[in-house]
C-alpha positions as CSV (number, residue, x, y, z in Angstrom):
1,X,0.1,0.0,0.0
2,X,1.3,3.4,-1.0
3,X,-0.3,6.5,1.2
4,X,-1.0,9.9,-0.6
5,X,-0.5,8.9,-4.0
6,X,-0.7,11.9,-6.6
7,X,-2.2,11.4,-9.9
8,X,-0.5,13.6,-12.5
9,X,-0.4,14.5,-16.1
10,X,3.3,15.0,-16.0
11,X,5.0,12.9,-18.6
12,X,6.9,9.9,-16.9
13,X,8.9,7.8,-19.3
14,X,11.3,4.8,-18.6
15,X,14.4,6.3,-16.8
16,X,12.7,9.0,-15.0
17,X,10.8,7.2,-12.4
18,X,12.1,8.4,-8.9
19,X,12.6,12.0,-10.1
20,X,10.9,14.8,-8.5
21,X,7.3,15.9,-9.2
22,X,7.4,20.0,-8.7
23,X,4.5,22.6,-8.4
24,X,4.7,25.7,-10.4
25,X,6.8,27.4,-7.7
26,X,9.5,24.8,-8.2
27,X,8.9,23.3,-4.8
28,X,9.0,19.2,-4.7
29,X,5.6,17.9,-3.8
30,X,6.3,14.2,-4.8
31,X,8.6,11.5,-6.3
32,X,7.4,10.2,-9.6
33,X,6.6,6.6,-9.3
34,X,4.2,4.6,-12.1
35,X,2.6,5.3,-15.3
36,X,-0.3,3.3,-16.8
37,X,0.4,3.4,-20.3
38,X,-2.9,1.6,-21.7
39,X,-4.7,4.5,-19.7
40,X,-3.6,7.5,-21.7
41,X,-0.2,7.6,-19.8
42,X,-1.8,8.5,-16.5
43,X,1.2,8.8,-14.0
44,X,1.5,8.7,-10.3
45,X,3.7,10.2,-7.8
46,X,4.3,9.5,-4.0
47,X,3.7,12.5,-1.9
48,X,6.8,14.2,-0.6
49,X,5.8,13.7,3.1
50,X,5.4,10.0,2.5
51,X,8.4,9.7,0.7
52,X,10.4,11.5,3.5
53,X,9.0,9.3,6.0
54,X,9.9,6.0,4.0
55,X,13.4,7.2,3.2
56,X,14.1,8.1,6.8
57,X,12.8,4.5,7.9
58,X,14.9,2.8,5.4
59,X,18.1,4.6,6.3
60,X,17.3,4.2,10.1
61,X,16.3,0.4,10.1
62,X,16.4,-1.0,6.7
63,X,12.7,-1.7,6.4
64,X,9.5,-0.3,6.9
65,X,7.6,-2.0,10.1
66,X,3.7,-2.1,10.2
67,X,1.3,-3.3,12.6
68,X,-0.6,-6.8,11.8
69,X,-4.1,-7.8,13.1
70,X,-4.8,-10.8,10.9
71,X,-8.0,-9.8,8.9
72,X,-8.6,-9.7,5.2
73,X,-11.5,-7.1,4.2
74,X,-13.2,-5.1,1.8
75,X,-14.8,-2.0,1.8
76,X,-18.8,-2.1,2.0
77,X,-21.7,0.3,2.6
78,X,-23.1,0.6,6.0
79,X,-27.0,0.7,5.8
80,X,-28.4,4.1,6.4
81,X,-30.6,3.1,9.4
82,X,-27.5,1.6,11.1
83,X,-25.4,4.7,10.5
84,X,-28.2,6.8,12.1
85,X,-28.9,4.5,14.9
86,X,-25.3,4.2,16.1
87,X,-24.8,8.1,14.8
88,X,-21.6,6.6,12.9
89,X,-19.1,9.2,11.3
90,X,-18.5,6.8,8.2
91,X,-21.1,5.5,5.6
92,X,-18.6,2.6,4.7
93,X,-16.6,0.2,6.7
94,X,-14.6,-2.7,6.3
95,X,-16.2,-6.1,6.1
96,X,-14.2,-8.9,7.6
97,X,-13.7,-11.5,4.9
98,X,-11.4,-13.9,6.9
99,X,-9.5,-14.0,10.0
100,X,-6.1,-15.6,10.3
101,X,-5.7,-18.3,12.8
102,X,-4.0,-17.4,16.2
103,X,-4.0,-13.9,15.0
104,X,-4.4,-10.8,17.1
105,X,-8.0,-10.4,15.5
106,X,-8.9,-14.0,16.3
107,X,-7.7,-13.4,19.9
108,X,-9.7,-10.4,20.2
109,X,-13.0,-12.0,18.9
110,X,-13.5,-10.5,15.5
111,X,-15.2,-12.9,13.2
112,X,-15.8,-13.1,9.6
113,X,-18.8,-10.7,8.5
114,X,-18.1,-8.2,11.2
115,X,-17.7,-4.6,10.0
116,X,-14.9,-2.7,11.4
117,X,-16.0,0.9,11.8
118,X,-13.3,2.3,14.0
119,X,-9.8,1.8,15.3
120,X,-9.6,3.5,18.7
121,X,-11.0,6.9,18.2
122,X,-10.2,6.8,14.4
123,X,-13.3,6.3,11.9
124,X,-12.6,3.4,9.7
125,X,-14.3,3.8,6.3
126,X,-12.2,1.8,4.2
127,X,-9.1,-0.8,4.2
128,X,-6.5,1.7,3.2
129,X,-7.5,3.8,6.4
130,X,-7.0,0.8,8.7
131,X,-3.6,0.0,7.0
132,X,-2.5,3.5,7.7
133,X,-3.5,3.2,11.4
134,X,-1.5,0.0,11.7
135,X,1.6,1.9,12.3
136,X,4.7,0.6,14.3
137,X,3.7,2.7,17.2
138,X,0.4,0.4,17.6
139,X,2.5,-2.7,17.9
140,X,1.7,-4.3,21.3
141,X,-0.7,-1.6,22.4
142,X,-4.3,-2.9,23.1
143,X,-6.7,-0.6,21.1
144,X,-10.6,-0.8,21.2
145,X,-11.8,-1.9,17.6
146,X,-15.6,-0.9,16.9
147,X,-17.2,-3.5,15.0
148,X,-20.7,-4.1,13.7
149,X,-22.1,-7.9,14.1
150,X,-25.5,-8.0,12.4
151,X,-27.3,-4.9,13.8
152,X,-25.1,-4.8,17.0
153,X,-22.1,-2.5,17.5
154,X,-19.6,-4.1,19.5
155,X,-16.0,-3.1,20.9
156,X,-13.3,-5.5,21.1
157,X,-9.7,-4.8,22.3
158,X,-6.9,-5.8,19.9
159,X,-3.2,-5.6,20.3
160,X,-1.5,-5.3,16.9
161,X,1.7,-7.4,16.5
162,X,4.5,-6.9,14.1
163,X,3.9,-7.8,10.6
164,X,5.2,-11.4,9.9
């Protein structure tokens, strides 16, 4: 997963991937990363803040560390009446498709068909949001995860682990 991707029409040709994406003031705002040639040459760049974070971690640790909870999920809409009843700040959530055996999610009681709607105090409307919240700072720290199970809203405590 790449956070903060910028879509651009700046020409990206073989050999200039990794070069700076600059704005009209000459400020670096991203790092050119990828092009989809069949899609009229749409190009993508990683936002400069993400690039700085990744570069610093690679220099310091030689790798990027993420938290792991052990679920496979997909984005799904939440029925309007459930949103209103629980006063949810999101209209979509993460449907748990599967739970890995002996994972933090399984130990916390998360089940397939649960819909994750919050991680701690942060609303979760999509799988990318959940990934972004699973930083290395979360590893080993128990956090309340709000899930919808049927028509009930539950809170389960989960302690993310280092991604294996």
